[in-house]
N, C-alpha and C positions, 0 to 999 in steps of 0.2 A: 792917197792919204797925205795931204799936204797941209792940213789945217792944224791948229793947236791940239785938237783932239788926237791926231796921229802922234804928236810929240808926247802927249800924255800916255797913250798906249805903249809907246816905245819905252818910256821911263819905267813902266810897270813890267814890260816883257823882255827887254833887252834883245829885241828882235831886229836884225839888220834891215829887213824888208821895209820897216817903217821909216828908216832914215835915209833911204835911197830911192831913186825913181828909175823907172824902166827907160831904156834907151829910146830917144825920140820924143819923150815928154818934155813939156816946157817946165822950167824951174820956177816954183812959186816963191814969193818973198817970204822970208822967215817971219813967224808971228812975233809980236811984241809981248814979252812976258816980264813980270816983275820978279827979279831975283832976290831972294831973302839974303840977309847978311850971314846968318848961321842956321844950320838945321842939325838937330841932334836926335839920336834914337831914344825914344821914351819907353821902349818895350811895350808897345800897345797890346800884345797878345798875352801878357803875363797873367791876367785875371780871367782868361777864357771868355772874352767878350763876345757878344752876338754881332757887333758891328765895330769897325775901326775906321779912323780917318786915313784916307789913302796917303796923304803927305807923310803922316807919322810912320806908316808902314814902309813906304819907299825909302825914307831916311834910314831905316834899319836894314832893309835888304841891300841897298846900295852900299852901305858901310860894310856889311858882311862880305860882299864881293870884293871891295877894296882891300879888305884885311886878309884875303886868301893868298897863299903862295902862288896859286895859278888855278885855272879851271878849263874845262872843255864843255862846249854846248853845241847842240845840234838844233837846226831849225827846219821845219817843213812848212810849205805853203800849199794849201788845198790838197794835203795828203802827199805831196811830192817833196822829195829832199830839196832844200834850198841852200843850206850851207852847214859846214862844220867849222867851229871856231875854237882855237886854242889861245889863251890869253894869260899873260903874267902882269899883274897890276904894278909891281915895283921891283926893278925898273919896268916901265910900261913897254910891252911889245905884244903884238898879236899876229896870228897866222890864220887866214880864212881860206877854206877850199870850197869850191862850188862844183856841182855835178858835171859841168861841161869841161872840167879840168882846169878852169881858171883858179889861180891862187894869188893871194895878196898878203904880203908881210909888211908890217909898218910899226915904227916906233914914233917917238915924239919929234924926230928930226927929218925922217924920210920914209918913203913907201916904195915898194917894188911890186911889179905885176908880172905874172907868168901865165900865158894863155896857151893851152894845148902843148905841143912839142916845141914851142918857141923859147928863146932865151929870156932871162929876166930883163925887164925894162924898168927904169926908174920912173915913178909916177910924175906927171907933169900937168899942171892945171891948164896949160895952154894947148895941150894935145888935142887933135881932132878925134882921137880914139876915146870913146865915152868912158870905158873902164879905166884907162890910164889916167884920164883927167879926174874922174871921181875918186880914184884911190888916194888922191892927196888929202881928202877930207875924212877918210875912214878912221884915222887915229883919234881925231877930235870928237867924232861921233861916239865912239866907245869910251873914250876918256870921260866924257860927260856922264856916262852911266855908272861911273865909279865915284862920282862926286855928289853927295846928298843934296848940296845946295843947287847944283845945276839940274840934277835928275828930278827934283820936285818943283822947279821953277815954272814949268808949263802945265802943271796940274790944276784943274779947277779947284777953287778954295773949298767948295762944298762937296767934293767927291768923297763918298764913303764906300766901303766894301762890306758885304755881309758875310759873316762866318757861317757856313752851312753845315759844317761837321768836320770830321777828320778822316784821313785815309792813309794807308801805308803804301809807300812806293819804294821798292828796292830796299826794304828793311827800315826805311825812314818814316816815322810818324809825322804826318803833315796836317796842318790846318788847311781846309778847303775854303777859299774865299771867292765870292762872286761880285761883280760890279758891272754897272752900265754907264757908259760915257756917251753923252749926247751933246752935240754942239754943231750949230750951223747945218751943213748938209751931210755930216758924217756921224755914224753911230757905231759903237763897238760894245759887244758883250764879251766879258772876260771871266775866266776862271783861273785861280792861282793856287798852287800847292806849295805851302811854305812851312818849314820846320820851326820849332820853338826858338832856335838860334838864328832864324831869319835867312836860312838857305832857301832860295827860290828854286825848288826842285823842278817844277814844271809849270808852264803857262799855256793857256789856250785862249786865243782871241778870235772872235768872228766880227769882221768889220764890213760895213756896207755904206755906199755913198749914194745919195739921192740922184736920180737920173741915170743910174747905171744898173744893169741887170745883175742879179745874184749878189753874192758876197764873197769875201776872201777870208779863209780860215788859216790862222797862223799858230803853230805849236812850237814851243821852245822847251828843250829839256837839258838840264845840266847833267852830263854823264860822268864827269870826273871833277872832284872838288878838293881844293886846298892842296894841290900837287903842282909843283913848279914844272912848267912845260919847257921842253928843250927846243928853243926857237933861236935861230941865228939869221941875221940880215944877210941877204945874198952878197957874195963877194968878200965876206969877212973870213 
């Protein structure tokens, strides 16, 4: 998923799988997007609409994330655990753990990687180790998802989401929204569970690429909300 449609799905889902590539794949050139000067939350769900503009919705969910003290989210890919992330927006710091034991901690100035039983290693973009090199970009990837301007920049202007109903998840009443994103060779069908105060509780995205068999299903769930996470940079 390297086209602008993948960036759009990531802006909607906050899923790390969209913003990184598997080891051995070639890196695609980033898509050219028009970045708006300002984006504000217009509370698009306030009148119980049947349809909402995706940009307006993402402006609100992104701002809600940025305003939290901290949160925890889990991601699965094709039903298997992909990552658990703890993040504090201000000051920005994140801690991501993967099933194989790999762990990455990053803030705005540095990133550190721990694989298996090895010691912590500082991320280095020139490293021959794929994970150590890619870890230098992880803070920027997630920081963009906390900025309404950057998060909405890659979304198609005519993208809308249909409100299909409501559902309660862990005691939270959520609007259920569905959307289809189609562009070039990539297609994504997505479902979002969002509260009235724009907490993006759960997201489910099924993505397929032309010429490739099958599809990839990604699910992201926020399991802890507005709680500052205890994260320290290695060596401090």
